[in-house]
VMD Tcl script that builds the backbone (N, CA, C; Angstrom):
set m [mol new atoms 297]
animate dup $m
set s [atomselect $m all]
$s set {name element resname resid chain x y z} {
  {N N MET 1 A 39.922 -64.285 17.445}
  {CA C MET 1 A 39.424 -63.247 17.617}
  {C C MET 1 A 40.001 -62.103 18.116}
  {N N GLY 2 A 40.113 -61.299 17.641}
  {CA C GLY 2 A 41.059 -59.982 17.459}
  {C C GLY 2 A 42.233 -59.766 17.139}
  {N N GLU 3 A 42.516 -60.712 16.366}
  {CA C GLU 3 A 44.182 -60.871 15.764}
  {C C GLU 3 A 44.239 -60.393 14.308}
  {N N GLY 4 A 43.339 -60.382 13.732}
  {CA C GLY 4 A 43.087 -59.928 12.104}
  {C C GLY 4 A 43.180 -58.556 11.947}
  {N N ASN 5 A 42.925 -58.223 10.932}
  {CA C ASN 5 A 42.850 -56.588 10.269}
  {C C ASN 5 A 41.537 -56.139 10.162}
  {N N VAL 6 A 40.642 -56.904 10.398}
  {CA C VAL 6 A 39.100 -56.365 10.107}
  {C C VAL 6 A 38.468 -55.692 10.900}
  {N N ASP 7 A 39.208 -54.911 12.390}
  {CA C ASP 7 A 38.613 -54.420 13.205}
  {C C ASP 7 A 37.209 -55.342 13.682}
  {N N ILE 8 A 37.387 -56.510 14.306}
  {CA C ILE 8 A 36.390 -57.643 14.713}
  {C C ILE 8 A 35.843 -56.487 15.812}
  {N N SER 9 A 36.465 -56.054 16.568}
  {CA C SER 9 A 35.737 -55.166 17.733}
  {C C SER 9 A 34.789 -54.331 17.551}
  {N N GLY 10 A 34.991 -53.699 16.298}
  {CA C GLY 10 A 34.250 -52.658 15.640}
  {C C GLY 10 A 32.781 -53.257 15.231}
  {N N TRP 11 A 33.066 -54.460 14.374}
  {CA C TRP 11 A 31.857 -55.139 13.859}
  {C C TRP 11 A 31.039 -55.541 14.933}
  {N N VAL 12 A 31.551 -56.503 15.885}
  {CA C VAL 12 A 30.819 -57.018 17.104}
  {C C VAL 12 A 29.878 -55.700 17.696}
  {N N LYS 13 A 30.654 -54.777 18.327}
  {CA C LYS 13 A 29.830 -53.914 18.677}
  {C C LYS 13 A 28.878 -53.188 17.654}
  {N N ARG 14 A 28.976 -52.948 16.697}
  {CA C ARG 14 A 28.112 -52.863 15.853}
  {C C ARG 14 A 26.951 -53.496 15.403}
  {N N TYR 15 A 27.216 -54.952 15.487}
  {CA C TYR 15 A 26.194 -55.945 15.674}
  {C C TYR 15 A 25.221 -56.026 16.672}
  {N N LEU 16 A 25.909 -55.894 18.093}
  {CA C LEU 16 A 25.231 -55.681 19.321}
  {C C LEU 16 A 24.086 -54.570 19.075}
  {N N GLU 17 A 24.770 -53.445 18.614}
  {CA C GLU 17 A 23.754 -52.461 18.115}
  {C C GLU 17 A 22.706 -52.534 17.169}
  {N N LEU 18 A 22.531 -53.255 16.594}
  {CA C LEU 18 A 21.731 -53.490 15.477}
  {C C LEU 18 A 20.894 -54.496 15.782}
  {N N CYS 19 A 21.511 -55.725 16.452}
  {CA C CYS 19 A 20.637 -56.797 17.136}
  {C C CYS 19 A 20.994 -57.060 18.255}
  {N N PRO 20 A 20.166 -56.300 19.448}
  {CA C PRO 20 A 20.522 -56.537 20.593}
  {C C PRO 20 A 19.796 -57.568 20.955}
  {N N GLY 21 A 20.434 -58.438 21.917}
  {CA C GLY 21 A 19.403 -59.712 22.620}
  {C C GLY 21 A 19.790 -60.919 21.806}
  {N N LYS 22 A 20.294 -60.900 20.569}
  {CA C LYS 22 A 20.731 -62.131 19.635}
  {C C LYS 22 A 21.948 -62.540 19.823}
  {N N ALA 23 A 21.868 -63.932 19.382}
  {CA C ALA 23 A 23.079 -64.559 19.735}
  {C C ALA 23 A 24.283 -63.985 18.934}
  {N N LEU 24 A 25.522 -64.269 19.415}
  {CA C LEU 24 A 26.763 -64.245 18.838}
  {C C LEU 24 A 27.461 -65.209 18.092}
  {N N SER 25 A 27.570 -65.535 17.018}
  {CA C SER 25 A 28.101 -66.990 16.573}
  {C C SER 25 A 29.547 -66.829 16.413}
  {N N MET 26 A 30.484 -67.521 16.653}
  {CA C MET 26 A 31.896 -67.501 16.317}
  {C C MET 26 A 32.408 -68.571 15.494}
  {N N GLU 27 A 33.284 -68.157 14.426}
  {CA C GLU 27 A 33.725 -69.517 13.999}
  {C C GLU 27 A 35.447 -69.270 14.014}
  {N N ILE 28 A 35.888 -70.079 14.395}
  {CA C ILE 28 A 37.534 -69.567 14.714}
  {C C ILE 28 A 38.039 -70.777 13.358}
  {N N ILE 29 A 38.735 -69.785 12.586}
  {CA C ILE 29 A 39.403 -70.624 11.749}
  {C C ILE 29 A 41.118 -70.326 11.981}
  {N N VAL 30 A 41.747 -71.522 11.878}
  {CA C VAL 30 A 43.109 -71.687 12.361}
  {C C VAL 30 A 43.696 -72.149 11.071}
  {N N THR 31 A 44.084 -70.912 10.074}
  {CA C THR 31 A 44.845 -70.978 9.175}
  {C C THR 31 A 45.670 -69.577 8.739}
  {N N GLY 32 A 46.589 -69.889 8.221}
  {CA C GLY 32 A 47.434 -68.762 7.702}
  {C C GLY 32 A 46.498 -67.653 6.895}
  {N N GLN 33 A 46.969 -66.377 6.847}
  {CA C GLN 33 A 46.526 -65.353 6.218}
  {C C GLN 33 A 45.859 -65.659 4.515}
  {N N ARG 34 A 45.403 -65.092 4.360}
  {CA C ARG 34 A 44.554 -65.142 2.793}
  {C C ARG 34 A 45.328 -64.357 1.934}
  {N N LYS 35 A 45.801 -64.743 1.008}
  {CA C LYS 35 A 46.290 -63.996 -0.182}
  {C C LYS 35 A 45.826 -63.737 -1.294}
  {N N PHE 36 A 45.372 -62.595 -1.878}
  {CA C PHE 36 A 44.374 -62.173 -2.744}
  {C C PHE 36 A 45.424 -61.498 -3.945}
  {N N GLN 37 A 45.227 -62.173 -5.187}
  {CA C GLN 37 A 46.404 -62.061 -6.210}
  {C C GLN 37 A 45.339 -61.004 -7.122}
  {N N VAL 38 A 44.847 -59.720 -6.361}
  {CA C VAL 38 A 43.977 -58.892 -7.087}
  {C C VAL 38 A 44.717 -57.994 -8.284}
  {N N PHE 39 A 45.746 -58.137 -8.644}
  {CA C PHE 39 A 46.401 -57.652 -9.823}
  {C C PHE 39 A 46.483 -58.631 -10.935}
  {N N GLU 40 A 45.841 -59.842 -10.565}
  {CA C GLU 40 A 46.198 -60.718 -11.505}
  {C C GLU 40 A 44.569 -60.853 -12.546}
  {N N GLN 41 A 44.622 -60.935 -13.461}
  {CA C GLN 41 A 43.365 -60.959 -14.443}
  {C C GLN 41 A 42.272 -62.252 -14.177}
  {N N LYS 42 A 43.274 -63.196 -14.023}
  {CA C LYS 42 A 42.478 -64.427 -13.516}
  {C C LYS 42 A 41.374 -64.107 -12.133}
  {N N PHE 43 A 42.138 -63.525 -10.870}
  {CA C PHE 43 A 41.303 -63.142 -9.582}
  {C C PHE 43 A 39.987 -62.757 -9.985}
  {N N TRP 44 A 39.798 -61.845 -10.936}
  {CA C TRP 44 A 38.793 -60.873 -11.310}
  {C C TRP 44 A 37.541 -61.770 -11.877}
  {N N GLU 45 A 37.865 -62.897 -12.289}
  {CA C GLU 45 A 37.195 -63.652 -13.035}
  {C C GLU 45 A 35.563 -63.943 -12.092}
  {N N ALA 46 A 35.899 -63.847 -10.940}
  {CA C ALA 46 A 34.534 -64.402 -9.770}
  {C C ALA 46 A 33.859 -63.261 -9.453}
  {N N TYR 47 A 34.629 -62.060 -9.903}
  {CA C TYR 47 A 34.172 -60.836 -9.246}
  {C C TYR 47 A 34.034 -59.519 -10.533}
  {N N ARG 48 A 33.516 -60.268 -11.507}
  {CA C ARG 48 A 33.251 -59.339 -12.489}
  {C C ARG 48 A 32.007 -58.011 -12.582}
  {N N ASN 49 A 31.286 -58.145 -11.602}
  {CA C ASN 49 A 30.478 -57.360 -11.492}
  {C C ASN 49 A 30.659 -56.412 -10.071}
  {N N THR 50 A 31.731 -56.726 -9.490}
  {CA C THR 50 A 32.220 -55.915 -8.354}
  {C C THR 50 A 32.334 -54.164 -8.800}
  {N N PRO 51 A 31.723 -53.212 -8.297}
  {CA C PRO 51 A 31.913 -52.014 -8.504}
  {C C PRO 51 A 33.469 -51.686 -7.871}
  {N N ALA 52 A 34.195 -50.467 -8.535}
  {CA C ALA 52 A 35.265 -50.096 -8.176}
  {C C ALA 52 A 35.212 -49.388 -6.939}
  {N N TRP 53 A 34.255 -48.857 -6.499}
  {CA C TRP 53 A 33.995 -48.555 -5.031}
  {C C TRP 53 A 34.275 -49.524 -4.016}
  {N N GLU 54 A 33.786 -50.784 -4.239}
  {CA C GLU 54 A 34.055 -51.844 -3.413}
  {C C GLU 54 A 35.534 -52.289 -3.226}
  {N N PHE 55 A 36.102 -52.389 -4.467}
  {CA C PHE 55 A 37.425 -52.832 -4.631}
  {C C PHE 55 A 38.124 -51.680 -3.621}
  {N N SER 56 A 37.803 -50.409 -4.146}
  {CA C SER 56 A 38.454 -49.502 -3.002}
  {C C SER 56 A 38.592 -49.563 -1.565}
  {N N ARG 57 A 37.319 -50.093 -1.022}
  {CA C ARG 57 A 36.883 -50.290 0.075}
  {C C ARG 57 A 38.062 -51.323 0.484}
  {N N PHE 58 A 38.127 -52.210 -0.173}
  {CA C PHE 58 A 38.952 -53.639 0.261}
  {C C PHE 58 A 40.486 -53.038 0.271}
  {N N LEU 59 A 40.848 -52.250 -0.755}
  {CA C LEU 59 A 42.360 -51.952 -0.754}
  {C C LEU 59 A 42.614 -51.051 0.450}
  {N N SER 60 A 41.536 -50.194 0.958}
  {CA C SER 60 A 41.830 -49.262 2.161}
  {C C SER 60 A 41.941 -50.342 3.234}
  {N N LEU 61 A 40.808 -51.066 3.512}
  {CA C LEU 61 A 41.177 -52.312 4.563}
  {C C LEU 61 A 42.718 -53.011 4.720}
  {N N ALA 62 A 42.849 -53.381 3.372}
  {CA C ALA 62 A 44.076 -54.269 3.531}
  {C C ALA 62 A 45.149 -53.259 3.796}
  {N N GLU 63 A 45.253 -51.894 3.474}
  {CA C GLU 63 A 46.416 -50.955 3.658}
  {C C GLU 63 A 46.615 -50.760 5.122}
  {N N LYS 64 A 45.585 -51.092 5.911}
  {CA C LYS 64 A 45.425 -50.653 7.545}
  {C C LYS 64 A 46.219 -51.984 7.907}
  {N N GLY 65 A 46.264 -53.588 7.342}
  {CA C GLY 65 A 46.951 -54.357 7.948}
  {C C GLY 65 A 48.533 -54.644 7.457}
  {N N SER 66 A 48.923 -55.895 7.998}
  {CA C SER 66 A 50.138 -55.901 7.856}
  {C C SER 66 A 50.488 -57.294 7.667}
  {N N PRO 67 A 51.610 -57.726 6.670}
  {CA C PRO 67 A 51.727 -59.068 6.642}
  {C C PRO 67 A 52.149 -59.671 8.049}
  {N N GLN 68 A 51.700 -60.998 7.944}
  {CA C GLN 68 A 52.066 -61.714 9.143}
  {C C GLN 68 A 52.581 -63.362 8.723}
  {N N GLN 69 A 53.253 -63.795 9.434}
  {CA C GLN 69 A 53.668 -65.148 9.200}
  {C C GLN 69 A 52.956 -66.094 9.050}
  {N N ASP 70 A 52.967 -67.191 8.443}
  {CA C ASP 70 A 51.970 -68.351 8.493}
  {C C ASP 70 A 52.422 -68.990 9.472}
  {N N PRO 71 A 51.310 -69.426 10.141}
  {CA C PRO 71 A 51.625 -70.293 11.308}
  {C C PRO 71 A 52.271 -71.509 10.462}
  {N N PRO 72 A 53.380 -72.232 11.496}
  {CA C PRO 72 A 53.714 -73.498 11.199}
  {C C PRO 72 A 52.881 -74.644 10.883}
  {N N LYS 73 A 53.012 -75.751 9.815}
  {CA C LYS 73 A 51.886 -76.696 9.887}
  {C C LYS 73 A 52.437 -77.682 11.084}
  {N N LEU 74 A 51.307 -78.220 11.540}
  {CA C LEU 74 A 51.591 -78.882 12.603}
  {C C LEU 74 A 51.093 -80.382 12.491}
  {N N GLU 75 A 51.266 -81.355 13.559}
  {CA C GLU 75 A 50.536 -82.594 13.293}
  {C C GLU 75 A 49.205 -82.468 13.777}
  {N N LYS 76 A 48.426 -83.724 13.463}
  {CA C LYS 76 A 47.229 -83.704 14.070}
  {C C LYS 76 A 46.853 -83.669 15.461}
  {N N ASP 77 A 47.814 -84.071 16.130}
  {CA C ASP 77 A 47.900 -83.624 17.704}
  {C C ASP 77 A 48.057 -82.262 18.189}
  {N N GLY 78 A 48.962 -81.502 17.794}
  {CA C GLY 78 A 49.530 -80.333 17.639}
  {C C GLY 78 A 48.572 -79.325 17.507}
  {N N ALA 79 A 48.000 -79.801 16.025}
  {CA C ALA 79 A 46.905 -78.808 15.345}
  {C C ALA 79 A 45.780 -79.056 16.228}
  {N N ALA 80 A 45.256 -79.970 16.912}
  {CA C ALA 80 A 44.020 -79.938 17.674}
  {C C ALA 80 A 44.400 -79.029 19.131}
  {N N ILE 81 A 45.542 -79.274 19.763}
  {CA C ILE 81 A 45.854 -78.343 20.852}
  {C C ILE 81 A 46.007 -76.841 20.392}
  {N N LYS 82 A 46.488 -76.645 19.157}
  {CA C LYS 82 A 46.586 -75.063 18.910}
  {C C LYS 82 A 45.000 -74.908 18.663}
  {N N GLU 83 A 44.342 -75.377 18.142}
  {CA C GLU 83 A 43.023 -74.990 17.641}
  {C C GLU 83 A 42.096 -74.862 18.994}
  {N N ARG 84 A 42.354 -75.609 20.061}
  {CA C ARG 84 A 41.618 -75.537 21.454}
  {C C ARG 84 A 42.210 -74.236 21.975}
  {N N ARG 85 A 43.369 -74.196 22.001}
  {CA C ARG 85 A 43.983 -72.875 22.426}
  {C C ARG 85 A 43.350 -71.519 21.934}
  {N N ASP 86 A 43.333 -71.359 20.754}
  {CA C ASP 86 A 43.029 -70.540 19.842}
  {C C ASP 86 A 41.547 -70.025 19.977}
  {N N LEU 87 A 40.588 -71.178 20.785}
  {CA C LEU 87 A 39.404 -71.130 20.913}
  {C C LEU 87 A 39.428 -70.639 22.344}
  {N N GLU 88 A 40.126 -71.124 23.069}
  {CA C GLU 88 A 40.189 -70.211 24.541}
  {C C GLU 88 A 40.595 -68.699 24.655}
  {N N LEU 89 A 41.494 -68.176 23.554}
  {CA C LEU 89 A 41.749 -67.110 23.322}
  {C C LEU 89 A 40.929 -66.188 22.938}
  {N N SER 90 A 40.167 -66.955 21.872}
  {CA C SER 90 A 39.127 -65.921 21.120}
  {C C SER 90 A 38.062 -65.827 22.337}
  {N N ILE 91 A 37.454 -66.954 23.088}
  {CA C ILE 91 A 36.257 -66.969 24.024}
  {C C ILE 91 A 36.744 -65.740 25.206}
  {N N GLU 92 A 38.097 -65.645 25.425}
  {CA C GLU 92 A 38.927 -64.656 26.332}
  {C C GLU 92 A 38.488 -63.218 25.934}
  {N N PHE 93 A 38.751 -63.162 24.527}
  {CA C PHE 93 A 38.882 -61.823 23.971}
  {C C PHE 93 A 37.100 -61.267 23.727}
  {N N THR 94 A 36.724 -62.145 23.511}
  {CA C THR 94 A 34.959 -61.807 23.683}
  {C C THR 94 A 34.335 -61.589 24.470}
  {N N LYS 95 A 34.844 -62.027 25.614}
  {CA C LYS 95 A 34.185 -61.998 26.830}
  {C C LYS 95 A 34.589 -60.306 27.481}
  {N N LYS 96 A 35.685 -60.294 27.241}
  {CA C LYS 96 A 36.347 -58.704 27.523}
  {C C LYS 96 A 35.656 -57.752 26.518}
  {N N LEU 97 A 35.524 -57.969 25.413}
  {CA C LEU 97 A 34.872 -57.158 24.494}
  {C C LEU 97 A 33.339 -56.793 25.083}
  {N N LEU 98 A 32.726 -58.153 25.636}
  {CA C LEU 98 A 31.297 -57.882 25.847}
  {C C LEU 98 A 31.160 -57.278 27.122}
  {N N ALA 99 A 32.101 -57.328 27.940}
  {CA C ALA 99 A 32.134 -56.871 29.341}
  {C C ALA 99 A 31.502 -55.390 29.243}
}
mol reanalyze $m
mol bondsrecalc $m
mol representation Tube
mol addrep $m
């Protein structure tokens, strides 16, 4: 939570405005950045009905971010430790955000 490019703080604050008193569910995904081949025709097969304004909005969001290194591949035990630490950091971030 809070390390990506999608302004998660803004999304959470907006959710709290629209859904006061409702639970906030977190899904911690420990993977590298997703790479979208938006200039390849094959990419658009699943998005043929996507309006240009949505793609423009996506590009605007993408341009605000910066590429990051993919995390190193870890063995099973190391991955479990990293997932636990990422979860703990996400909980800390969210608690501060909600305070």
